C-alpha positions in Angstrom: -6.5 -11.3 2.0 -3.4 -11.9 4.5 -0.6 -14.2 4.5 -0.3 -16.9 7.3 2.0 -19.5 8.2 1.5 -23.0 9.1 3.9 -25.3 10.8 4.0 -28.7 9.1 6.4 -31.5 10.5 8.8 -29.0 12.0 9.1 -26.7 8.9 7.1 -23.4 8.5 5.1 -22.9 5.2 3.2 -19.6 3.9 0.0 -19.5 2.5 -2.0 -16.4 1.2 -5.6 -16.5 2.9 -8.3 -15.2 0.2 -12.0 -14.9 0.8 -13.9 -16.6 -2.0 -17.5 -15.9 -1.3 -18.1 -17.5 2.3 -15.3 -19.6 2.4 -11.4 -18.7 3.2 -9.2 -20.4 1.0 -5.4 -21.0 1.7 -3.2 -21.0 -1.4 0.4 -22.1 -0.9 3.2 -19.5 -1.4 6.3 -21.5 -0.2 8.5 -22.2 2.4 8.5 -19.4 5.1 12.1 -19.1 5.2 12.4 -18.5 1.3 13.7 -15.0 0.6 10.9 -14.4 -2.2 8.3 -15.3 0.4 10.0 -13.2 3.2 9.9 -10.3 0.8 6.1 -10.9 0.1 5.4 -11.1 3.5 7.4 -7.8 4.6 5.4 -6.2 1.5 2.2 -7.3 2.7 2.5 -6.0 6.4 4.0 -2.8 4.9 0.7 -2.4 3.2 -1.3 -2.6 6.0 -0.2 0.6 7.8 2.0 3.3 7.2 5.8 2.4 7.2 8.0 4.1 9.8 10.2 5.6 7.2 7.0 7.5 5.8 5.6 8.5 9.1 7.2 12.0 9.0 4.6 12.8 6.0 1.9 12.7 8.8 3.6 15.1 11.1 0.2 16.6 12.0 -1.6 13.4 13.3 -0.7 10.0 15.0 0.1 7.7 12.0 -0.6 4.8 14.1 -4.4 5.9 14.2 -4.6 6.3 10.5 -6.9 3.8 8.8 -5.4 3.1 5.3 -8.8 2.6 3.7 -11.0 4.8 5.9 -8.4 7.9 5.3 -7.3 6.9 1.8 -7.9 10.5 0.4 -5.8 12.1 3.1 -2.9 9.4 2.9 -2.8 9.8 -1.1 -2.8 13.6 -0.8 0.1 13.9 1.6 2.2 11.4 -0.1 1.6 13.1 -3.6 2.1 16.5 -2.1 5.2 15.9 0.3 6.5 12.4 -0.7 9.2 11.1 -2.8 9.3 8.2 -5.3 9.8 5.5 -2.5 6.6 6.8 -0.8 4.4 6.7 -4.3 5.9 3.2 -4.8 4.5 2.3 -1.5 1.3 4.1 -2.2 0.8 2.2 -5.5 1.1 -1.2 -3.4 -1.6 0.1 -1.0 -4.2 1.6 -3.6 -5.2 1.0 -7.2 -3.7 3.4 -9.5 -7.3 4.7 -10.5 -7.9 5.6 -7.0 -4.7 7.6 -6.9 -5.6 9.4 -10.0 -9.2 10.0 -8.9 -8.0 11.8 -5.8 -5.2 13.5 -7.8 -7.9 14.9 -10.2 -10.4 16.0 -7.4 -8.1 17.2 -4.6 -7.9 20.7 -3.5 -5.0 19.9 -1.1 -2.5 19.0 -4.0 -0.8 21.9 -5.4 -1.0 22.5 -9.1 3.0 22.0 -9.4 2.5 18.5 -7.6 -0.6 17.6 -9.7 0.9 18.5 -12.9 4.1 16.4 -12.2 2.3 13.3 -11.0 -0.4 13.4 -13.9 2.8 13.3 -16.2 4.3 10.5 -14.1 1.2 8.5 -14.3 0.6 9.1 -17.9 -2.8 10.9 -17.1 -1.7 14.2 -18.7 -4.9 15.8 -20.4 -4.3 15.8 -24.2 
């Protein structure tokens, strides 16, 4: 899934490109210059790589070489252990909440203090 722009009659329009089986379908979003569309495009591009403002969380590696899907556990662990609420909001745009909770439950790299906080935050506290 990605966002593309098409120029029609001198104006630009944004479309969401979605794969449906073997076909790629373009769904109209709106005029490319509209504030809501621009925000959606910015959020989509931010969800494809680690944003500049969170690169400090990955001090021991090159953040540009981290594959968000392939290194999901590593990224989630780092954000939950060292990141703040803004980083967790970004994390939730990139990964499903269930994936975050699975890593939270199984990881040995997240401290008990952080684990307990995030379990309460996500409402996954054991009864």
